[in-house]
C-alpha positions, 0 to 999 in steps of 0.5 A: 029456398034458392028456387023460391027466392029466384022466382020472387025477384027479377034479373038474376045473375047467378054464380054457382058451384059446379056441383050445385049448378048441376042440380039447380040449373036444369030447374031454374034455366027457363025462369024469365027472372034468370038473366045469366048463370056463371059456373065457378068450379075446380073441374072445368071440363066436367062442368062444361059437359053438362052445362053446354045445352043451357044458353044462360050459362055464360061460362064455366070458370076456375078462377074468380077473376075470370068470372068477374071479367065475364060478368063485367063484359056481359052485364055492365055494358047493358046497364050503362044508360045511353043518351042522345046528343043534345046541341045548344047554344050558349048566349052571353 
């Protein structure tokens, strides 16, 4: 069900447990819809080992604050629109 949902949407940012990630990441990593994957687990070293080859895995985290900080630094800057400056004169 999870794989089907991911295939039907765009720009997926996935937070997944280490155990589920170990099974799911190899199956979805090459999907264009997947933007980034964050592994949230209790055993960082174990899950860093299997997730290292997957470039969409942005990190393996043991506390939720670190996950949030990483998402904010990775995704938030790219979603803020930038505008070219516009010069104008105000005539009274």
